[in-house]
PDB file with one MODEL, atoms N, CA, C and O in Angstrom:
MODEL        1
ATOM      1  N   MET A   1       0.704  -1.020  -0.061  1.00  0.00           N
ATOM      2  CA  MET A   1       0.103  -0.101   0.012  1.00  0.00           C
ATOM      3  C   MET A   1       0.974   1.475  -0.326  1.00  0.00           C
ATOM      4  O   MET A   1       2.086   1.716   0.145  1.00  0.00           O
ATOM      5  N   ARG A   2       0.460   2.114  -0.929  1.00  0.00           N
ATOM      6  CA  ARG A   2       1.282   3.312  -0.368  1.00  0.00           C
ATOM      7  C   ARG A   2       0.322   4.378   0.058  1.00  0.00           C
ATOM      8  O   ARG A   2      -0.886   4.288  -0.163  1.00  0.00           O
ATOM      9  N   TYR A   3       1.065   5.720   0.876  1.00  0.00           N
ATOM     10  CA  TYR A   3       0.358   6.375   1.307  1.00  0.00           C
ATOM     11  C   TYR A   3       1.067   7.685   1.179  1.00  0.00           C
ATOM     12  O   TYR A   3       2.186   7.859   1.660  1.00  0.00           O
ATOM     13  N   THR A   4       0.270   8.794   0.391  1.00  0.00           N
ATOM     14  CA  THR A   4       1.088   9.978   0.778  1.00  0.00           C
ATOM     15  C   THR A   4       0.277  11.157   1.511  1.00  0.00           C
ATOM     16  O   THR A   4      -0.880  11.483   1.242  1.00  0.00           O
ATOM     17  N   VAL A   5       1.117  11.741   2.503  1.00  0.00           N
ATOM     18  CA  VAL A   5       1.238  12.820   3.518  1.00  0.00           C
ATOM     19  C   VAL A   5       1.190  14.001   2.522  1.00  0.00           C
ATOM     20  O   VAL A   5       2.074  14.275   1.710  1.00  0.00           O
ATOM     21  N   HIS A   6      -0.290  14.834   2.756  1.00  0.00           N
ATOM     22  CA  HIS A   6      -0.207  15.839   2.381  1.00  0.00           C
ATOM     23  C   HIS A   6      -0.457  17.113   3.291  1.00  0.00           C
ATOM     24  O   HIS A   6      -1.466  17.148   3.996  1.00  0.00           O
ATOM     25  N   TRP A   7       0.456  18.166   3.285  1.00  0.00           N
ATOM     26  CA  TRP A   7       0.146  19.308   4.077  1.00  0.00           C
ATOM     27  C   TRP A   7       0.204  20.576   3.311  1.00  0.00           C
ATOM     28  O   TRP A   7       0.206  20.570   2.080  1.00  0.00           O
ATOM     29  N   THR A   8       0.253  21.733   4.059  1.00  0.00           N
ATOM     30  CA  THR A   8       0.140  22.971   3.432  1.00  0.00           C
ATOM     31  C   THR A   8       0.799  23.690   4.708  1.00  0.00           C
ATOM     32  O   THR A   8       0.491  23.487   5.883  1.00  0.00           O
ATOM     33  N   ALA A   9       1.898  24.688   4.159  1.00  0.00           N
ATOM     34  CA  ALA A   9       2.983  25.216   4.726  1.00  0.00           C
ATOM     35  C   ALA A   9       2.974  26.860   3.936  1.00  0.00           C
ATOM     36  O   ALA A   9       2.671  27.122   2.772  1.00  0.00           O
ATOM     37  N   PRO A  10       3.398  27.749   4.980  1.00  0.00           N
ATOM     38  CA  PRO A  10       3.349  28.719   4.716  1.00  0.00           C
ATOM     39  C   PRO A  10       3.882  29.071   3.229  1.00  0.00           C
ATOM     40  O   PRO A  10       3.272  29.816   2.462  1.00  0.00           O
ATOM     41  N   SER A  11       5.137  28.412   2.925  1.00  0.00           N
ATOM     42  CA  SER A  11       5.201  27.888   1.098  1.00  0.00           C
ATOM     43  C   SER A  11       4.473  27.416   0.190  1.00  0.00           C
ATOM     44  O   SER A  11       4.742  27.529  -1.006  1.00  0.00           O
ATOM     45  N   GLY A  12       3.459  26.829   0.646  1.00  0.00           N
ATOM     46  CA  GLY A  12       2.259  26.241  -0.019  1.00  0.00           C
ATOM     47  C   GLY A  12       2.267  24.679   0.173  1.00  0.00           C
ATOM     48  O   GLY A  12       2.969  24.310   1.115  1.00  0.00           O
ATOM     49  N   PRO A  13       1.657  23.738  -0.498  1.00  0.00           N
ATOM     50  CA  PRO A  13       1.172  22.901  -0.252  1.00  0.00           C
ATOM     51  C   PRO A  13       2.185  21.743  -0.870  1.00  0.00           C
ATOM     52  O   PRO A  13       2.750  21.761  -1.964  1.00  0.00           O
ATOM     53  N   SER A  14       2.231  20.945  -0.054  1.00  0.00           N
ATOM     54  CA  SER A  14       3.565  19.433  -0.320  1.00  0.00           C
ATOM     55  C   SER A  14       3.048  18.341  -0.057  1.00  0.00           C
ATOM     56  O   SER A  14       2.049  18.357   0.661  1.00  0.00           O
ATOM     57  N   THR A  15       3.569  17.042  -0.558  1.00  0.00           N
ATOM     58  CA  THR A  15       3.154  15.725  -0.515  1.00  0.00           C
ATOM     59  C   THR A  15       4.393  15.273   0.046  1.00  0.00           C
ATOM     60  O   THR A  15       5.257  16.127   0.245  1.00  0.00           O
ATOM     61  N   GLU A  16       4.673  13.858   0.388  1.00  0.00           N
ATOM     62  CA  GLU A  16       5.229  13.072   0.889  1.00  0.00           C
ATOM     63  C   GLU A  16       5.111  11.545   0.607  1.00  0.00           C
ATOM     64  O   GLU A  16       4.104  11.179   1.213  1.00  0.00           O
ATOM     65  N   LEU A  17       5.640  10.554   0.008  1.00  0.00           N
ATOM     66  CA  LEU A  17       4.941   9.228  -0.370  1.00  0.00           C
ATOM     67  C   LEU A  17       5.954   8.438   0.441  1.00  0.00           C
ATOM     68  O   LEU A  17       7.166   8.611   0.570  1.00  0.00           O
ATOM     69  N   HIS A  18       4.930   7.296   1.084  1.00  0.00           N
ATOM     70  CA  HIS A  18       5.629   6.465   2.035  1.00  0.00           C
ATOM     71  C   HIS A  18       5.098   4.851   1.900  1.00  0.00           C
ATOM     72  O   HIS A  18       3.886   4.635   1.918  1.00  0.00           O
ATOM     73  N   ALA A  19       5.862   3.969   1.793  1.00  0.00           N
ATOM     74  CA  ALA A  19       5.475   2.674   2.234  1.00  0.00           C
ATOM     75  C   ALA A  19       4.821   2.143   2.918  1.00  0.00           C
ATOM     76  O   ALA A  19       4.074   1.223   2.584  1.00  0.00           O
ATOM     77  N   LEU A  20       4.963   2.661   4.201  1.00  0.00           N
ATOM     78  CA  LEU A  20       4.210   2.115   5.242  1.00  0.00           C
ATOM     79  C   LEU A  20       3.563   2.940   5.992  1.00  0.00           C
ATOM     80  O   LEU A  20       4.206   3.957   6.254  1.00  0.00           O
ATOM     81  N   GLY A  21       2.065   2.851   6.632  1.00  0.00           N
ATOM     82  CA  GLY A  21       1.291   3.873   7.308  1.00  0.00           C
ATOM     83  C   GLY A  21       1.433   4.240   8.334  1.00  0.00           C
ATOM     84  O   GLY A  21       0.882   5.256   8.757  1.00  0.00           O
ATOM     85  N   ALA A  22       2.327   3.401   9.107  1.00  0.00           N
ATOM     86  CA  ALA A  22       2.760   4.034  10.844  1.00  0.00           C
ATOM     87  C   ALA A  22       4.032   5.020  10.409  1.00  0.00           C
ATOM     88  O   ALA A  22       4.160   6.073  11.034  1.00  0.00           O
ATOM     89  N   ARG A  23       4.888   4.724   9.442  1.00  0.00           N
ATOM     90  CA  ARG A  23       5.598   6.141   8.748  1.00  0.00           C
ATOM     91  C   ARG A  23       5.037   7.181   8.739  1.00  0.00           C
ATOM     92  O   ARG A  23       5.166   8.085   9.565  1.00  0.00           O
ATOM     93  N   ALA A  24       4.076   7.152   7.420  1.00  0.00           N
ATOM     94  CA  ALA A  24       2.981   8.296   6.935  1.00  0.00           C
ATOM     95  C   ALA A  24       2.643   8.978   8.399  1.00  0.00           C
ATOM     96  O   ALA A  24       3.092  10.083   8.703  1.00  0.00           O
ATOM     97  N   ALA A  25       1.877   8.268   9.193  1.00  0.00           N
ATOM     98  CA  ALA A  25       1.366   8.343  10.588  1.00  0.00           C
ATOM     99  C   ALA A  25       2.366   9.418  11.464  1.00  0.00           C
ATOM    100  O   ALA A  25       1.992  10.404  12.100  1.00  0.00           O
ATOM    101  N   GLU A  26       3.670   8.941  11.302  1.00  0.00           N
ATOM    102  CA  GLU A  26       4.295   9.589  11.992  1.00  0.00           C
ATOM    103  C   GLU A  26       4.878  10.939  11.510  1.00  0.00           C
ATOM    104  O   GLU A  26       4.996  11.908  12.260  1.00  0.00           O
ATOM    105  N   ARG A  27       5.280  10.933  10.036  1.00  0.00           N
ATOM    106  CA  ARG A  27       5.150  11.951   9.518  1.00  0.00           C
ATOM    107  C   ARG A  27       4.306  13.021   9.158  1.00  0.00           C
ATOM    108  O   ARG A  27       4.640  14.177   8.898  1.00  0.00           O
ATOM    109  N   ALA A  28       2.854  12.380   9.171  1.00  0.00           N
ATOM    110  CA  ALA A  28       1.946  13.566   9.550  1.00  0.00           C
ATOM    111  C   ALA A  28       1.913  14.387  10.562  1.00  0.00           C
ATOM    112  O   ALA A  28       1.599  15.577  10.595  1.00  0.00           O
ATOM    113  N   MET A  29       2.360  13.469  11.631  1.00  0.00           N
ATOM    114  CA  MET A  29       1.985  13.978  12.984  1.00  0.00           C
ATOM    115  C   MET A  29       2.991  15.053  13.275  1.00  0.00           C
ATOM    116  O   MET A  29       2.746  15.972  14.058  1.00  0.00           O
ATOM    117  N   THR A  30       4.059  14.932  12.672  1.00  0.00           N
ATOM    118  CA  THR A  30       5.602  15.924  12.648  1.00  0.00           C
ATOM    119  C   THR A  30       4.934  17.280  12.016  1.00  0.00           C
ATOM    120  O   THR A  30       4.886  18.442  12.420  1.00  0.00           O
ATOM    121  N   PHE A  31       4.477  16.666  10.933  1.00  0.00           N
ATOM    122  CA  PHE A  31       4.269  18.665  10.162  1.00  0.00           C
ATOM    123  C   PHE A  31       2.971  18.871  11.071  1.00  0.00           C
ATOM    124  O   PHE A  31       2.784  20.081  10.942  1.00  0.00           O
ATOM    125  N   ALA A  32       2.287  18.547  11.643  1.00  0.00           N
ATOM    126  CA  ALA A  32       0.918  18.806  12.543  1.00  0.00           C
ATOM    127  C   ALA A  32       1.439  19.685  13.304  1.00  0.00           C
ATOM    128  O   ALA A  32       1.142  20.879  13.268  1.00  0.00           O
ATOM    129  N   SER A  33       2.410  19.083  14.194  1.00  0.00           N
ATOM    130  CA  SER A  33       3.054  19.734  15.243  1.00  0.00           C
ATOM    131  C   SER A  33       3.714  20.764  15.352  1.00  0.00           C
ATOM    132  O   SER A  33       3.910  21.540  16.287  1.00  0.00           O
ATOM    133  N   MET A  34       4.189  20.695  13.886  1.00  0.00           N
ATOM    134  CA  MET A  34       5.141  22.288  13.666  1.00  0.00           C
ATOM    135  C   MET A  34       4.081  22.892  12.879  1.00  0.00           C
ATOM    136  O   MET A  34       4.606  23.696  12.109  1.00  0.00           O
ATOM    137  N   GLY A  35       2.939  22.863  12.747  1.00  0.00           N
ATOM    138  CA  GLY A  35       1.689  24.086  12.671  1.00  0.00           C
ATOM    139  C   GLY A  35       1.404  23.987  11.139  1.00  0.00           C
ATOM    140  O   GLY A  35       0.786  24.790  10.440  1.00  0.00           O
ATOM    141  N   ALA A  36       1.994  22.823  10.785  1.00  0.00           N
ATOM    142  CA  ALA A  36       1.508  23.049   9.113  1.00  0.00           C
ATOM    143  C   ALA A  36      -0.326  22.593   8.862  1.00  0.00           C
ATOM    144  O   ALA A  36      -0.810  21.681   9.532  1.00  0.00           O
ATOM    145  N   GLU A  37      -0.804  23.032   8.278  1.00  0.00           N
ATOM    146  CA  GLU A  37      -2.501  23.265   7.953  1.00  0.00           C
ATOM    147  C   GLU A  37      -2.922  22.022   7.155  1.00  0.00           C
ATOM    148  O   GLU A  37      -1.988  21.389   6.664  1.00  0.00           O
ATOM    149  N   GLU A  38      -3.904  21.658   6.985  1.00  0.00           N
ATOM    150  CA  GLU A  38      -4.280  20.368   5.997  1.00  0.00           C
ATOM    151  C   GLU A  38      -3.778  19.567   5.884  1.00  0.00           C
ATOM    152  O   GLU A  38      -3.533  19.154   4.751  1.00  0.00           O
ATOM    153  N   VAL A  39      -3.266  18.781   7.234  1.00  0.00           N
ATOM    154  CA  VAL A  39      -2.500  17.739   7.519  1.00  0.00           C
ATOM    155  C   VAL A  39      -3.250  16.582   7.491  1.00  0.00           C
ATOM    156  O   VAL A  39      -3.936  16.218   8.446  1.00  0.00           O
ATOM    157  N   TYR A  40      -3.131  15.804   6.135  1.00  0.00           N
ATOM    158  CA  TYR A  40      -3.694  14.182   6.167  1.00  0.00           C
ATOM    159  C   TYR A  40      -2.933  13.257   5.047  1.00  0.00           C
ATOM    160  O   TYR A  40      -2.261  13.602   4.075  1.00  0.00           O
ATOM    161  N   VAL A  41      -3.248  12.086   5.488  1.00  0.00           N
ATOM    162  CA  VAL A  41      -2.700  10.987   4.970  1.00  0.00           C
ATOM    163  C   VAL A  41      -3.609  10.420   3.679  1.00  0.00           C
ATOM    164  O   VAL A  41      -4.800  10.133   3.805  1.00  0.00           O
ATOM    165  N   GLU A  42      -3.027  10.328   2.685  1.00  0.00           N
ATOM    166  CA  GLU A  42      -4.452   9.705   1.664  1.00  0.00           C
ATOM    167  C   GLU A  42      -3.452   8.307   1.030  1.00  0.00           C
ATOM    168  O   GLU A  42      -2.333   8.363   0.520  1.00  0.00           O
ATOM    169  N   THR A  43      -4.395   7.001   1.305  1.00  0.00           N
ATOM    170  CA  THR A  43      -3.820   5.627   1.233  1.00  0.00           C
ATOM    171  C   THR A  43      -4.193   5.826  -0.654  1.00  0.00           C
ATOM    172  O   THR A  43      -4.867   6.645  -1.279  1.00  0.00           O
ATOM    173  N   SER A  44      -3.495   4.812  -0.998  1.00  0.00           N
ATOM    174  CA  SER A  44      -3.484   4.685  -2.703  1.00  0.00           C
ATOM    175  C   SER A  44      -5.128   3.598  -3.191  1.00  0.00           C
ATOM    176  O   SER A  44      -5.386   3.119  -4.295  1.00  0.00           O
ATOM    177  N   ASP A  45      -6.050   3.502  -1.751  1.00  0.00           N
ATOM    178  CA  ASP A  45      -7.363   2.871  -2.404  1.00  0.00           C
ATOM    179  C   ASP A  45      -8.281   4.039  -1.924  1.00  0.00           C
ATOM    180  O   ASP A  45      -9.486   3.907  -1.708  1.00  0.00           O
ATOM    181  N   GLY A  46      -7.525   5.275  -1.771  1.00  0.00           N
ATOM    182  CA  GLY A  46      -8.502   6.380  -1.889  1.00  0.00           C
ATOM    183  C   GLY A  46      -9.150   7.132  -0.338  1.00  0.00           C
ATOM    184  O   GLY A  46      -9.817   8.160  -0.219  1.00  0.00           O
ATOM    185  N   ARG A  47      -8.660   6.183   0.716  1.00  0.00           N
ATOM    186  CA  ARG A  47      -9.076   6.818   2.198  1.00  0.00           C
ATOM    187  C   ARG A  47      -8.070   7.990   2.680  1.00  0.00           C
ATOM    188  O   ARG A  47      -6.848   8.049   2.550  1.00  0.00           O
ATOM    189  N   VAL A  48      -8.573   8.500   3.013  1.00  0.00           N
ATOM    190  CA  VAL A  48      -8.137  10.029   3.987  1.00  0.00           C
ATOM    191  C   VAL A  48      -8.004   9.821   4.978  1.00  0.00           C
ATOM    192  O   VAL A  48      -9.079   9.323   5.313  1.00  0.00           O
ATOM    193  N   PHE A  49      -7.137   9.853   6.131  1.00  0.00           N
ATOM    194  CA  PHE A  49      -7.125   9.991   7.713  1.00  0.00           C
ATOM    195  C   PHE A  49      -6.729  11.438   7.420  1.00  0.00           C
ATOM    196  O   PHE A  49      -6.083  11.823   6.445  1.00  0.00           O
ATOM    197  N   ARG A  50      -7.186  12.126   8.353  1.00  0.00           N
ATOM    198  CA  ARG A  50      -6.358  13.609   9.268  1.00  0.00           C
ATOM    199  C   ARG A  50      -5.688  13.662   9.991  1.00  0.00           C
ATOM    200  O   ARG A  50      -6.225  13.252  11.021  1.00  0.00           O
ATOM    201  N   ALA A  51      -4.748  13.931  10.153  1.00  0.00           N
ATOM    202  CA  ALA A  51      -3.978  14.288  11.258  1.00  0.00           C
ATOM    203  C   ALA A  51      -4.441  15.679  12.319  1.00  0.00           C
ATOM    204  O   ALA A  51      -5.010  16.678  11.879  1.00  0.00           O
ATOM    205  N   PRO A  52      -4.108  15.505  13.587  1.00  0.00           N
ATOM    206  CA  PRO A  52      -3.856  14.542  14.501  1.00  0.00           C
ATOM    207  C   PRO A  52      -4.889  13.414  14.598  1.00  0.00           C
ATOM    208  O   PRO A  52      -4.512  12.243  14.552  1.00  0.00           O
ATOM    209  N   ALA A  53      -6.412  13.794  14.756  1.00  0.00           N
ATOM    210  CA  ALA A  53      -7.109  12.965  14.984  1.00  0.00           C
ATOM    211  C   ALA A  53      -7.409  12.159  14.694  1.00  0.00           C
ATOM    212  O   ALA A  53      -8.151  11.598  15.500  1.00  0.00           O
ATOM    213  N   GLN A  54      -7.109  11.334  13.248  1.00  0.00           N
ATOM    214  CA  GLN A  54      -7.524   9.864  12.723  1.00  0.00           C
ATOM    215  C   GLN A  54      -6.130   9.139  12.702  1.00  0.00           C
ATOM    216  O   GLN A  54      -6.066   7.998  12.246  1.00  0.00           O
ATOM    217  N   MET A  55      -4.917   9.828  13.226  1.00  0.00           N
ATOM    218  CA  MET A  55      -3.643   9.179  13.437  1.00  0.00           C
ATOM    219  C   MET A  55      -3.831   7.561  13.924  1.00  0.00           C
ATOM    220  O   MET A  55      -3.556   6.576  13.239  1.00  0.00           O
ATOM    221  N   ALA A  56      -4.216   7.567  14.895  1.00  0.00           N
ATOM    222  CA  ALA A  56      -4.505   5.792  15.296  1.00  0.00           C
ATOM    223  C   ALA A  56      -5.356   5.092  14.347  1.00  0.00           C
ATOM    224  O   ALA A  56      -5.121   3.934  14.002  1.00  0.00           O
ATOM    225  N   ALA A  57      -6.161   5.648  13.997  1.00  0.00           N
ATOM    226  CA  ALA A  57      -6.869   4.743  12.733  1.00  0.00           C
ATOM    227  C   ALA A  57      -6.301   4.405  11.825  1.00  0.00           C
ATOM    228  O   ALA A  57      -6.344   3.239  11.431  1.00  0.00           O
ATOM    229  N   LEU A  58      -5.498   5.500  11.148  1.00  0.00           N
ATOM    230  CA  LEU A  58      -4.570   4.620  10.175  1.00  0.00           C
ATOM    231  C   LEU A  58      -3.659   3.938  10.267  1.00  0.00           C
ATOM    232  O   LEU A  58      -3.272   3.189   9.370  1.00  0.00           O
ATOM    233  N   VAL A  59      -2.940   4.114  11.796  1.00  0.00           N
ATOM    234  CA  VAL A  59      -1.679   3.084  11.993  1.00  0.00           C
ATOM    235  C   VAL A  59      -2.920   1.560  12.600  1.00  0.00           C
ATOM    236  O   VAL A  59      -2.130   0.630  12.759  1.00  0.00           O
ATOM    237  N   GLN A  60      -4.059   1.138  12.878  1.00  0.00           N
ATOM    238  CA  GLN A  60      -4.747   0.504  13.164  1.00  0.00           C
ATOM    239  C   GLN A  60      -5.156  -0.498  11.362  1.00  0.00           C
ATOM    240  O   GLN A  60      -5.204  -1.693  11.071  1.00  0.00           O
ATOM    241  N   TYR A  61      -5.353   0.721  10.618  1.00  0.00           N
ATOM    242  CA  TYR A  61      -5.764   0.126   8.936  1.00  0.00           C
ATOM    243  C   TYR A  61      -4.089  -0.435   8.855  1.00  0.00           C
ATOM    244  O   TYR A  61      -3.803  -1.623   8.999  1.00  0.00           O
ATOM    245  N   ALA A  62      -3.325   0.373   8.663  1.00  0.00           N
ATOM    246  CA  ALA A  62      -2.096   0.121   8.276  1.00  0.00           C
ATOM    247  C   ALA A  62      -1.759  -1.188   8.345  1.00  0.00           C
ATOM    248  O   ALA A  62      -1.338  -1.861   7.404  1.00  0.00           O
ATOM    249  N   GLN A  63      -2.014  -1.694   9.891  1.00  0.00           N
ATOM    250  CA  GLN A  63      -1.594  -2.563  10.294  1.00  0.00           C
ATOM    251  C   GLN A  63      -1.847  -4.369   9.603  1.00  0.00           C
ATOM    252  O   GLN A  63      -1.143  -5.373   9.699  1.00  0.00           O
ATOM    253  N   THR A  64      -3.419  -4.067   8.802  1.00  0.00           N
ATOM    254  CA  THR A  64      -3.889  -5.229   7.930  1.00  0.00           C
ATOM    255  C   THR A  64      -3.270  -4.782   6.535  1.00  0.00           C
ATOM    256  O   THR A  64      -2.656  -5.525   5.769  1.00  0.00           O
ATOM    257  N   ALA A  65      -3.553  -3.379   6.337  1.00  0.00           N
ATOM    258  CA  ALA A  65      -3.328  -2.973   4.367  1.00  0.00           C
ATOM    259  C   ALA A  65      -1.585  -3.456   4.319  1.00  0.00           C
ATOM    260  O   ALA A  65      -0.984  -3.618   3.257  1.00  0.00           O
ATOM    261  N   ASP A  66      -1.102  -3.594   5.370  1.00  0.00           N
ATOM    262  CA  ASP A  66       0.633  -3.494   4.922  1.00  0.00           C
ATOM    263  C   ASP A  66       1.099  -4.818   4.952  1.00  0.00           C
ATOM    264  O   ASP A  66       2.116  -5.167   4.352  1.00  0.00           O
ATOM    265  N   ALA A  67       0.198  -5.788   5.821  1.00  0.00           N
ATOM    266  CA  ALA A  67       0.776  -7.032   5.718  1.00  0.00           C
ATOM    267  C   ALA A  67       0.292  -7.859   4.502  1.00  0.00           C
ATOM    268  O   ALA A  67       0.796  -8.965   4.314  1.00  0.00           O
ATOM    269  N   GLU A  68      -0.488  -7.467   3.819  1.00  0.00           N
ATOM    270  CA  GLU A  68      -1.389  -8.052   2.397  1.00  0.00           C
ATOM    271  C   GLU A  68       0.223  -7.713   1.578  1.00  0.00           C
ATOM    272  O   GLU A  68       0.359  -7.924   0.373  1.00  0.00           O
TER     273      GLU A  68
ENDMDL
END
C-alpha cells in the first residue's frame, strides 16, 4: 500500500510518499505539530485520514493493509 502525506505550509502545499502507514502517520503528526495546516494521509485506495485526530485509525488500518 502507498500512503501520501499532504500538508500546507506557509510556502504552499506539499506531499510526501511512504510505503508504510505507520511511517506516514509519524510524518503527518510531525508536520501537524510544526504548525502545518490541512495535514492528512491519503491511501492508494482513496481513504483519507486527517492528522492528528485520525492517526490512530490510520495505524490500525495500515497494520492489515501493509501485511497483505
